[in-house]
Structure formats: C-alpha cells, structure tokens
C-alpha distance (Angstrom), angle and dihedral (degrees) to the residues before:
residue distance angle dihedral
X1 . . .
X2 3.77 . .
X3 3.78 116.5 .
X4 3.80 92.4 -116.3
X5 3.81 94.5 53.7
X6 3.79 117.7 97.3
X7 3.77 118.9 -149.9
X8 3.78 112.9 -114.6
X9 3.76 126.3 -128.2
X10 3.80 122.3 -131.4
X11 3.82 88.3 -105.4
X12 3.82 91.9 54.1
X13 3.81 91.8 47.7
X14 3.81 91.0 47.9
X15 3.79 90.4 51.1
X16 3.82 91.2 49.6
X17 3.81 90.5 50.1
X18 3.81 95.2 39.8
X19 3.79 91.1 -127.5
X20 3.80 136.0 115.9
X21 3.81 118.3 -84.9
X22 3.82 90.4 -115.5
X23 3.81 89.3 60.4
X24 3.80 89.3 57.7
X25 3.81 92.0 47.1
X26 3.81 90.7 50.1
X27 3.82 90.4 52.0
X28 3.81 89.9 50.3
X29 3.81 93.8 48.4
X30 3.81 91.0 46.5
X31 3.80 89.6 55.3
X32 3.79 93.1 -116.7
X33 3.82 95.6 113.9
X34 3.81 118.6 41.2
X35 3.80 113.9 -130.8
X36 3.78 141.1 151.8
X37 3.75 127.2 -132.9
X38 3.79 111.7 -129.6
X39 3.77 107.8 -171.7
X40 3.80 104.4 -48.0
X41 3.79 94.8 -23.2
X42 3.79 134.0 85.2
X43 3.83 117.2 -131.6
X44 3.79 125.1 -164.4
X45 3.79 128.9 -161.1
X46 3.82 110.3 -126.0
X47 3.81 90.4 -130.9
X48 3.82 90.3 55.6
X49 3.79 90.7 51.2
X50 3.80 91.5 49.8
X51 3.82 90.3 48.3
X52 3.81 88.7 51.0
X53 3.80 89.9 53.7
X54 3.81 93.5 43.8
X55 3.80 91.1 50.5
X56 3.78 87.2 61.7
X57 3.77 93.5 -120.4
X58 3.76 88.7 132.9
X59 3.76 134.7 9.9
X60 3.79 114.2 -144.4
X61 3.79 109.2 -120.6
X62 3.77 117.1 -100.9
X63 3.77 124.3 -132.9
X64 3.79 110.6 -93.0
X65 3.75 130.5 -148.7
X66 3.80 104.6 -111.6
X67 3.80 100.2 170.2
X68 3.79 92.3 87.9
X69 3.79 93.0 -115.7
X70 3.76 126.6 121.2
X71 3.76 127.3 -98.7
C-alpha cells in the first residue's frame, strides 16, 4: 500500500460499489475481496477494491430512471 492511500471501511467500499455493507462482508469472507481485520473492523485497500471491480466480480449499480418516464 502506498503511503498516500487510506484504507477503506466496509461502508466506503459498499458506497463505491452501490451495494449493501453485508454484500461487501460476504465477498470478504468468501475470499473474493482481500481485506484485513483491524480490531473489530474490516479494512480494504483501494487498489484491491478496484481490482475486484476490474475482475468483473461485481458491476457497480447504474443510476436508474425512477420518474416512471421512458429512456
């Protein structure tokens, strides 16, 4: 990890992926997303999260049209 990189929390990773925090924790526990447990909390290196996305293991959700109109 580079000195200028801050480890991400599960909440920050979930926000980046547009998923629930439990989805991130499941990916960590399944060995799909590298993370370290610091005390009671999981921490994720930003580069590992980006690699997880690039590997196609998850596709961040896209914004949806919720006004009921067409495209």
